[in-house]
ZAZAMI-714483 format. One line per field, with one value per residue (C-alpha): residue number from 1; x, y, z. Coordinates in steps of 0.001 Angstrom, whole numbers. Example, Ala and Ser with C-alpha at 12.3 -4.5 7.8 and 13.67 -1.06 7.14 Angstrom:
n <- c(1|2) .
east <- c(12300|13670) .
north <- c(-4500|-1060) .
up <- c(7800|7140) .
END
This chain:
n <- c(1|2|3|4|5|6|7|8|9|10|11|12|13|14|15|16|17|18|19|20|21|22|23|24|25|26|27|28|29|30|31|32|33|34|35|36|37|38|39|40|41|42|43|44|45|46|47|48|49|50|51|52|53|54|55|56|57|58|59|60|61|62|63|64|65|66|67|68|69|70|71|72|73|74|75|76|77|78|79|80|81|82|83|84|85|86|87|88|89|90|91|92|93|94|95|96|97|98|99|100|101|102|103|104|105|106|107|108|109|110|111|112|113|114|115|116|117|118|119|120|121|122|123|124|125|126|127|128|129|130|131|132|133|134|135|136|137|138|139|140|141|142|143|144|145|146|147|148|149|150|151|152|153|154|155|156|157|158|159|160|161|162|163|164|165|166|167|168|169|170|171|172|173|174|175|176|177|178|179|180|181|182|183|184|185|186|187|188|189|190|191|192|193|194|195|196|197|198|199|200|201|202|203|204|205|206|207|208|209|210|211|212|213|214|215|216|217|218|219|220|221|222|223|224|225|226|227|228|229|230|231|232|233|234|235|236|237|238|239|240|241|242|243|244|245|246|247|248|249|250|251|252|253|254|255|256|257|258|259|260|261|262|263|264|265|266|267|268|269|270|271|272|273|274|275|276|277|278|279|280|281|282|283|284|285|286|287|288|289|290|291|292|293|294|295|296|297|298|299|300|301|302|303|304|305|306|307|308|309|310|311|312|313|314|315|316|317|318|319|320|321|322|323|324|325|326|327|328|329|330|331|332|333|334|335|336|337|338|339|340|341|342|343|344|345|346|347|348|349|350|351|352|353|354|355|356|357|358|359|360|361|362|363|364|365|366|367|368|369|370|371|372|373|374|375|376|377|378|379|380|381|382|383|384|385|386|387|388|389|390|391|392|393|394|395|396|397|398|399|400|401|402|403|404|405|406|407|408|409|410|411|412|413|414|415|416|417|418|419|420|421|422|423|424|425|426|427|428|429|430|431|432|433|434|435|436|437|438|439|440|441|442|443|444|445|446|447|448|449|450|451|452|453|454|455|456|457|458|459|460|461|462|463|464|465|466|467|468|469|470|471|472|473|474|475|476|477|478|479|480|481|482|483|484|485|486|487|488|489|490|491|492|493|494|495|496|497|498|499|500|501|502|503|504|505|506|507|508|509|510|511|512|513|514|515|516|517|518|519|520|521|522|523|524|525|526|527|528|529|530|531|532|533|534|535|536|537|538|539|540|541|542|543|544|545|546|547|548|549|550|551|552|553|554|555|556|557|558|559|560|561|562|563|564|565|566|567|568|569|570|571|572|573|574|575|576|577|578|579|580|581|582|583|584|585|586|587|588|589|590|591|592|593|594|595|596|597|598|599|600|601|602|603|604|605|606|607|608|609|610|611|612|613|614|615|616|617|618|619|620|621|622|623|624|625|626|627|628|629|630|631|632|633|634|635|636|637|638|639|640|641|642|643|644|645|646|647|648|649|650|651|652|653|654|655|656|657|658|659|660|661|662|663|664|665|666|667|668|669|670|671|672|673|674|675) .
east <- c(-39174|-36215|-36413|-37054|-34007|-31767|-33072|-32569|-29105|-28282|-29388|-27046|-23882|-25009|-26309|-25602|-22662|-20232|-19471|-15642|-14391|-10919|-9177|-6422|-6585|-7986|-8926|-8253|-5155|-5095|-3942|-2451|-2154|-760|-361|1871|1882|-1491|-3565|-6848|-7232|-9415|-10669|-7599|-4850|-3081|-1672|1587|1638|2876|1568|1734|-231|485|-724|1032|-403|-3544|-5706|-3304|-5086|-3062|-2557|-1640|934|2551|3036|6347|7478|8938|8298|4640|4343|3073|4047|6052|6031|5246|2119|-127|-4121|-6950|-11123|-12417|-15883|-19136|-22142|-20561|-18663|-21780|-21087|-19635|-17428|-15351|-13425|-10354|-7523|-3938|-312|2986|6054|9732|11049|11132|7695|7520|8535|5813|6434|5417|4354|2754|168|-1472|-799|-2271|474|2813|1379|1231|-2589|-4708|-8026|-10164|-12966|-15893|-18383|-20505|-24398|-23769|-25059|-24568|-20924|-20412|-21653|-18576|-16196|-19110|-19527|-15705|-14271|-17755|-16612|-12584|-14557|-15715|-12396|-13014|-10716|-12001|-9880|-8550|-9942|-9141|-10930|-9077|-9381|-8546|-6988|-6048|-4251|-4780|-8717|-10777|-12032|-14288|-14270|-12709|-11657|-8372|-8562|-7130|-7622|-8340|-5700|-3538|-965|-88|-2069|-4911|-6373|-3995|-3219|-617|-349|-1313|1158|714|2981|425|-1313|-974|-1974|-1636|200|-3433|-5043|-4531|-4323|-7811|-9570|-12954|-15860|-19551|-20021|-20698|-19188|-18414|-14221|-14224|-12740|-14503|-17060|-15143|-18457|-22158|-23968|-27607|-29663|-33138|-34896|-32358|-31106|-27106|-24844|-21961|-18164|-15261|-10846|-9414|-6399|-4916|-5809|-8218|-5775|-3167|-5648|-4841|-7874|-6663|-7025|-10142|-11944|-10982|-11605|-14877|-15680|-15003|-18028|-20049|-19630|-20765|-23916|-24681|-24182|-25618|-28983|-28839|-28353|-25466|-23951|-21761|-18006|-16455|-18673|-20723|-20665|-18785|-15999|-15367|-16262|-15032|-18780|-17720|-16157|-20181|-21788|-19905|-20558|-24077|-24566|-22846|-24866|-27978|-27274|-26911|-29449|-26900|-28760|-26027|-24555|-24412|-24455|-22254|-18870|-19343|-15571|-14420|-10859|-9367|-5795|-3660|-4847|-7803|-11423|-13790|-14221|-16598|-15781|-14135|-16911|-17125|-18833|-21234|-22585|-26168|-27148|-28961|-31750|-29892|-30376|-30249|-33328|-33163|-32768|-35985|-34602|-35419|-34941|-32277|-34996|-35499|-37616|-36371|-33365|-31309|-30642|-34420|-36053|-36541|-34180|-30118|-30159|-27163|-26115|-28700|-26540|-26765|-30246|-29603|-27415|-30069|-32713|-30251|-30595|-27571|-26336|-28965|-28545|-24998|-26335|-28348|-26312|-23473|-25842|-27247|-23266|-22673|-25805|-25401|-24372|-20211|-20346|-19920|-23369|-25078|-27187|-25847|-21722|-23211|-24497|-21293|-19126|-21388|-21376|-17568|-17123|-19631|-17286|-14484|-16215|-18928|-16530|-14978|-19119|-19554|-17398|-18155|-21679|-21350|-19008|-21067|-24498|-24934|-25247|-28120|-29059|-26184|-27844|-30782|-29236|-27200|-30503|-32195|-29644|-29827|-33335|-33296|-30699|-33031|-35409|-33142|-32003|-34907|-36142|-33397|-33308|-36716|-36395|-33691|-35200|-33962|-30218|-30812|-29640|-26144|-25820|-23475|-21931|-19402|-15733|-12734|-10524|-8017|-4768|-2000|725|3921|4603|8084|7406|10926|13883|17085|19013|20736|21338|21855|19287|16483|14901|14948|11036|10876|11521|8260|6140|2878|2058|-1513|-2604|-5179|-6178|-8874|-9137|-11020|-9971|-11231|-12410|-9839|-12659|-13321|-11624|-9377|-7357|-9775|-8965|-5948|-2433|-1916|-3729|-4295|-7421|-7056|-8154|-11963|-11189|-8026|-8126|-5965|-5844|-6220|-4033|-1460|264|990|3027|2146|4805|6223|7816|8435|11643|12856|11311|12321|16075|16187|14014|14828|11067|7878|5242|1308|1005|1866|600|935|2023|3971|3560|4415|8040|5734|2577|-177|-3806|-4325|-7865|-8623|-12001|-14508|-16111|-19279|-16632|-16905|-13474|-11291|-8776|-7106|-3825|-2477|1121|3652|7217|7342|6920|5227|5523|8858|11564|11196|12088|15101|17617|16429|13720|10210|6794|5156|3165|3540|513|-2110|-4472|-4044|-5129|-2807|-3887|-1666|1472|2422|1693|4015|7861|10364|12086|14470|14170|14565|11454|11801|8726|10411|13641|14534|17139|18951|22474|24324|27755|29410|29404|30541|30069|32494|32168|28300|27240|29434|30685|32609|34091|32484|34716|33024|34041|32556|33607|32604|33333|31023|29930|27943|27260|23999|22808|19688|18097|15841|12868|14189|15221|18035|21368|24651|25678|28911|30737|33027|34279|36136|35441|36074|35490|35524|32196|32888|29941|31131|28848|25312|23356|22501|19837|19584|20704|20713|23791|22847|25435|25231|27793|27791|25685|24180|21867|22529|21279|23064|20959|24018|23280|25300|25827) .
north <- c(-35049|-33054|-32858|-37020|-37737|-35430|-36996|-40459|-40033|-38054|-41011|-43071|-41241|-41158|-44197|-47047|-48840|-47633|-49719|-50655|-48335|-48610|-46336|-46965|-42896|-39967|-36931|-35194|-34791|-37681|-37701|-40233|-40138|-42783|-42155|-43267|-46920|-46717|-44478|-43497|-39636|-37782|-34743|-33871|-34938|-34362|-37421|-37593|-38688|-38602|-37291|-37589|-35461|-37493|-34657|-34762|-31636|-29656|-32357|-35378|-38221|-38786|-43028|-44142|-46201|-43180|-42670|-43427|-41407|-38426|-36431|-36560|-35742|-32253|-32972|-35936|-35080|-34604|-33350|-33750|-34311|-33926|-34163|-30729|-29275|-28830|-30343|-32619|-34758|-36616|-37659|-40797|-39083|-37242|-33374|-32761|-30155|-31118|-29054|-29320|-29977|-30349|-33759|-33127|-33178|-29587|-26892|-25721|-26615|-23043|-25142|-24595|-26882|-28204|-24243|-22391|-19818|-21511|-21714|-24622|-24938|-26970|-28033|-31554|-30551|-33386|-31578|-33792|-31530|-30979|-33690|-31400|-31449|-27826|-25361|-23948|-24319|-22171|-19719|-19652|-18866|-16512|-13831|-13904|-13281|-9892|-9262|-10723|-12904|-16169|-19928|-20841|-24722|-28018|-31112|-34218|-37784|-38500|-42440|-42836|-45878|-47572|-46606|-44824|-41975|-40102|-36808|-33481|-29899|-28650|-25409|-23141|-22276|-19372|-16894|-13902|-14040|-11872|-14622|-15146|-12475|-9851|-8195|-7616|-10589|-8306|-10203|-9517|-6510|-4388|-2462|896|2888|2595|-1272|-2058|-1269|-4200|-6593|-8584|-11342|-12366|-13876|-15491|-18321|-21611|-22256|-25787|-25668|-25038|-21766|-18777|-15980|-12749|-11046|-10706|-8993|-8176|-9759|-7886|-9570|-9038|-12470|-12469|-13131|-15260|-13308|-15158|-14192|-16108|-13295|-12744|-16472|-15976|-17118|-14900|-11670|-8969|-7027|-3735|-5751|-7286|-4105|-1781|-4466|-5173|-1425|-1170|-3548|-1241|1709|347|-1372|1682|4322|1735|1657|5388|5157|7633|7609|10397|9865|11598|10244|7302|3849|4489|6014|2411|30|-1070|-431|-2603|-5215|-5703|-5600|-7676|-10186|-9952|-10310|-13533|-14372|-13596|-15024|-18807|-17626|-19174|-20669|-20248|-16283|-13633|-15973|-18715|-19083|-15142|-13512|-10244|-8581|-5199|-4195|-2064|1615|87|350|-3098|-5478|-8309|-11346|-13871|-16088|-19791|-22764|-21994|-25588|-25141|-22579|-22785|-24588|-26556|-27332|-30144|-31098|-34266|-32334|-30980|-27418|-25849|-22189|-21929|-19972|-17875|-15416|-14568|-12179|-14091|-11121|-11053|-14362|-14637|-17481|-16772|-12858|-12361|-8915|-6597|-4024|-6313|-5194|-1794|-1597|-3433|-664|2437|3857|4764|1780|-272|1602|1311|-2315|-2624|-990|-3236|-6234|-5047|-4653|-8558|-9995|-8060|-10515|-11687|-10537|-13216|-13733|-13243|-16318|-17915|-17304|-19324|-21509|-21770|-21972|-24877|-26953|-26677|-27404|-30677|-31859|-31824|-33366|-35950|-38974|-38794|-38180|-41627|-43271|-40089|-42183|-46065|-45375|-42814|-43016|-39444|-37938|-39296|-38358|-35348|-34623|-33516|-32220|-29719|-28992|-28062|-25271|-23565|-23524|-22437|-19376|-18408|-17539|-16148|-13665|-12676|-12364|-10327|-8076|-7020|-6493|-4490|-1428|1168|2269|6011|7613|6657|5581|8807|9810|13103|11691|14471|14341|12725|11413|8477|10524|9241|5788|4485|949|-746|1738|925|377|3285|3627|1195|3731|2204|-591|18|22|2325|5162|4645|7073|8076|11108|12652|15303|17506|17940|20929|24326|23690|22876|19152|17935|14404|13874|10032|9054|6036|3563|288|-2974|-5021|-4144|-593|1276|4597|7254|10963|12424|14530|17676|17157|19163|19644|23035|23229|21903|20695|17498|16001|12854|9574|8017|4444|6463|10037|9951|8175|10504|13276|11820|10819|13409|16462|16824|17173|14271|14841|12038|7902|5027|1465|-1723|-1457|-1452|-4480|-5037|-6642|-5450|-4147|-2149|971|1639|5481|5320|7807|6588|4626|2353|4868|4943|7767|6489|3184|2427|-1262|-574|-3821|-4594|-5749|-4374|-2580|-669|1476|441|1303|-1787|-1576|1039|4357|5599|5308|5589|9308|9812|12496|13720|14192|14388|11469|7810|6446|2921|2654|1609|4360|7117|6364|7154|6253|9382|9875|13578|15318|15456|18636|20480|24110|25448|24936|22715|22034|23187|19438|20204|16839|18132|21389|23006|26529|28772|29095|31014|29535|31441|28256|25251|23818|22180|19793|18049|15557|13928|10527|9024|10312|7228|9492|13094|13719|17289|18422|21521|23826|21681|17985|16924|15059|16658|14234|12025|10963|8266|9736|7190|9979|12372|15459|16280|19684|20071|22174|24322|26465|25013|25482|28841|31299|29800|27400|23823|20752|18332|14942|13431|9262|8607|4670|5693|9022|11202|14297|17329|20929|24248|25801|29236|29655|33173) .
up <- c(-158905|-159131|-154893|-154845|-156431|-154687|-151330|-151735|-153386|-150222|-148140|-149700|-149588|-145751|-144508|-146912|-148408|-151099|-154325|-155233|-158085|-159772|-161550|-164492|-166499|-166444|-168401|-164968|-162413|-160732|-156940|-154949|-151458|-149154|-144989|-143372|-141963|-143628|-140897|-141372|-141481|-138807|-138086|-135541|-135676|-139031|-140158|-141989|-145632|-149180|-151943|-155714|-158289|-161287|-164713|-168513|-169175|-170374|-173386|-171818|-170456|-167021|-165809|-162681|-163692|-163955|-160025|-160426|-163667|-162452|-165469|-164784|-161349|-160675|-157102|-155019|-151582|-147848|-146751|-143585|-143651|-142325|-142440|-141961|-143196|-140199|-141596|-144708|-141480|-141797|-145044|-146343|-148813|-147262|-147584|-146513|-145868|-146212|-146099|-148206|-146109|-146734|-146269|-142848|-142052|-140055|-142389|-144912|-148509|-150575|-154296|-156965|-157392|-161120|-162564|-158801|-157337|-154569|-151556|-148908|-147709|-149680|-149683|-151830|-151691|-152484|-153505|-151253|-151112|-154810|-157196|-160171|-158852|-160122|-158042|-155908|-159467|-161153|-158199|-157475|-161466|-162193|-159162|-160619|-164202|-162502|-161539|-157345|-155911|-155691|-154037|-157932|-158564|-160276|-160673|-160106|-159332|-155924|-154235|-150844|-149377|-153163|-152468|-155280|-153752|-156742|-158109|-156088|-156714|-155374|-154500|-152671|-148746|-147896|-146358|-146713|-149813|-152336|-154945|-152566|-149882|-150671|-147441|-144899|-142768|-139235|-136315|-132314|-131881|-134318|-131746|-132659|-135827|-138850|-138293|-135793|-139191|-140644|-142697|-141059|-141988|-140855|-141160|-140373|-139967|-137644|-134396|-135155|-136129|-131738|-132951|-130499|-131338|-131779|-131388|-132944|-134547|-135274|-138394|-139142|-136154|-133643|-133773|-133463|-135893|-135156|-136072|-135968|-136435|-139485|-139177|-136588|-135340|-132480|-130515|-131366|-131682|-128954|-127994|-129500|-132428|-131723|-130560|-133485|-136715|-134435|-134348|-138364|-138962|-135835|-138069|-141211|-139190|-137757|-140770|-143082|-140537|-140218|-144366|-144056|-147754|-146941|-148756|-145458|-142680|-143960|-145004|-148022|-145937|-144611|-146607|-150565|-152153|-155127|-153433|-151128|-154481|-156103|-153087|-153122|-157083|-156334|-153414|-155196|-158876|-156931|-154691|-151463|-148464|-146501|-147857|-145211|-142278|-142461|-144570|-145040|-145041|-144784|-145335|-144548|-145394|-143498|-143831|-146396|-146677|-145001|-147803|-148569|-149863|-150660|-151239|-149981|-149879|-152638|-152902|-151402|-154786|-157856|-156579|-154618|-150573|-147721|-148750|-146647|-143439|-144352|-145983|-149454|-148971|-152543|-155300|-157776|-156112|-152816|-151615|-149061|-147015|-146440|-146634|-142740|-143054|-142922|-143346|-142152|-140101|-140685|-142610|-145334|-145833|-145015|-147873|-150390|-149144|-149605|-152795|-153230|-153073|-154795|-157397|-158143|-157574|-160402|-162568|-161740|-162377|-165904|-166997|-166497|-167933|-171157|-173998|-173730|-170001|-167420|-166033|-169195|-169561|-173067|-171170|-168283|-170323|-172081|-169141|-167561|-170587|-170988|-167586|-168082|-170776|-168567|-165772|-167860|-167594|-163893|-163317|-164131|-162234|-158866|-159651|-159569|-156423|-154037|-156311|-154855|-159158|-160791|-163855|-164347|-167565|-165765|-163178|-165179|-167102|-164476|-163270|-166813|-166263|-162489|-164029|-166543|-163967|-161345|-164067|-164995|-161376|-160107|-162613|-162839|-159057|-158706|-160038|-161854|-161911|-164043|-161167|-161289|-164501|-165890|-163146|-164086|-161974|-161941|-164537|-162420|-164368|-163260|-164749|-163878|-162315|-160664|-159564|-159383|-158580|-159049|-155493|-154797|-151268|-148077|-146192|-146960|-149575|-153435|-152889|-150995|-153081|-155455|-155760|-158443|-159797|-159437|-161946|-162306|-165970|-165581|-164569|-161868|-158114|-156829|-153859|-153251|-149894|-150542|-154019|-153523|-154881|-155257|-155424|-153499|-153143|-153466|-150475|-150657|-150034|-149505|-146394|-146255|-147397|-149465|-152768|-155931|-157455|-161039|-163782|-160903|-159609|-156444|-155730|-153483|-152386|-150642|-148058|-147550|-146097|-148736|-151574|-149707|-149579|-153399|-155048|-152573|-153196|-150614|-151392|-150761|-148624|-148714|-149863|-148086|-149838|-152373|-156432|-158358|-160160|-162846|-163646|-161537|-162535|-160859|-160373|-159193|-157780|-155969|-152768|-154892|-157217|-159898|-162022|-162131|-163956|-164749|-166032|-165621|-166333|-167623|-166850|-170583|-174326|-175498|-172428|-171896|-169851|-166924|-164569|-162004|-164198|-162957|-165065|-164332|-166538|-167715|-169720|-172743|-172343|-169703|-172311|-173861|-173230|-170492|-170599|-173633|-173486|-176829|-174813|-172095|-171837|-169407|-167983|-165254|-165144|-162054|-159845|-157224|-155620|-155416|-155614|-151892|-152125|-148439|-147735|-147533|-146032|-147073|-150821|-152055|-155464|-156005|-157446|-157454|-159144|-162002|-165626|-167184|-164586|-161737|-159449|-156878|-153529|-151440|-148152|-149729|-152859|-155867|-158104|-160613|-161522|-163288|-164599|-165241|-166176|-164403|-166127|-164510|-167999|-167525|-170128|-168834|-166013|-165412|-163631|-161152|-158849|-156949|-154503|-156395|-160414|-162859|-164641|-168138|-168081|-170626|-173212|-171165|-171476|-168617|-166044|-163030|-163152|-160628|-160079|-158319|-156877|-155801|-153268|-151568|-149096|-149924|-152897|-152722|-155127|-155285|-156654|-159491|-161255|-164718|-165769) .
END
């Protein structure tokens, strides 16, 4: 019965006529687009238009008559717009891609639409193959709920050139951005390592968009899977860049097929395992008929691992397929990577068949289906019901216009029944995770965080002075091989065979030269990207994603004030829980790796050793002078604003001290002996 309803509905939307509908008000935002001169929107080229988004706020009703009331306009400006999609182009209801523009119709206008982070590239998803109108929305939200980025989406109703077009999802286009796919944007000049290493966005997909195939990888039967560049754009990619990112996939394919799970030379060394596991889980939860073969994205940051995702095009899921074309592939009792159709590259099945990867996949799955977790059936049903309540009014208008919904309540009931069977089947068929359920991790602790240094040098950017301290809170030497910061943003993986001695610490710096110049200390290594000045989740993990330490710091209370004031966050005791703000303090203690302070002839201290008064002379004006004890603790700070200063040291006990002098262009440090 279900099959017959869907076939009939889609015959109407593809081949039938639509019924004229009007819209006067909605509980959803209303998007009104008027093309210049009433021009038709086509696949290519884009046409210019004006767009208004009417939105009074959460829980408020929106009225078409408010389109000239600026108080209720979330956006009122220029765009260019085109029809988008591949298979969906055959439907009467169209999907659209648009860019928000400045008044000159050329310059990108980065704006926040309906609470989504500011950008300029957007999509109006018509959900044309989903009669339930919730599948993309459900999958994208679930991906974010389990900790992976997926495009943010907001339901709306659309009017184009005075014609009501139905229910749509306004959503983010996949692109590199701090708030979307959080990677560095590689340029055509980045052809030597480390710049050559990223960032990239690549997809396995159809070529109907006109972009050329970059390379192919075989599936389990030897058939080719096409890969296409997204970043850099196909027309901009250099041969060095193409070869580099292609080789990352080749390494994945080779190591996965060989079953090599060595943290130094196997697939864990090249891919971010948690992201591949999460991608598999979302794809298999919905039994996505397109997963792995089409609309399958990957991304890789500079110096980072290859990551799977974000997910995309999840409409052929939860039992839905292109039935009117004879397809029926989204079942509750199959794996999409080994169903004989659209399996994607061989490495997906090879990873699943690897005992280590499968153990962690099972572990993650069984965590996510627990009560209160996003993939628990009760949680899923609650979220679905909330979504249906939001769109139920618009669904009636959608069905009256396009005839593509039928009995919506029945559609939703079928999805819930399907999910119950699917969750049960996956849980039974994933197998045990006991071998990886209680993995011991080394006692490494994130113990210092300098996330927003004060401006004090013309030779470096402020962010170059950022650093992290990692402490070995044990009496055993720790092998750091395979340990890395997972997730996106900060990028760092410890070199193979590197170690950390017992009860010792190392520094990771944003810029090695800046760190040396400011702190007269040598960092262990340099990380890629920068720490957020507001808040960031730092997750130190082993190669399989087992969390070693996790700190989410903030620049607001109750966290100590270490925001652009010369202070850094310091854990008061490595035995304390560093996820709690109360166990951190703001410190400006001097950081020294040893007592070998280089001589700088532009700064003089005399006499040294000193008994009473120390004379300080600099070739340039001294702004501030700070005195520290041998442990790096700040004892005093003076505003000098002169090239000479006399410091009274008679009240100090005998010992070693350090003086930090900040001039207009430099930071200098001197070692002083008091007798």
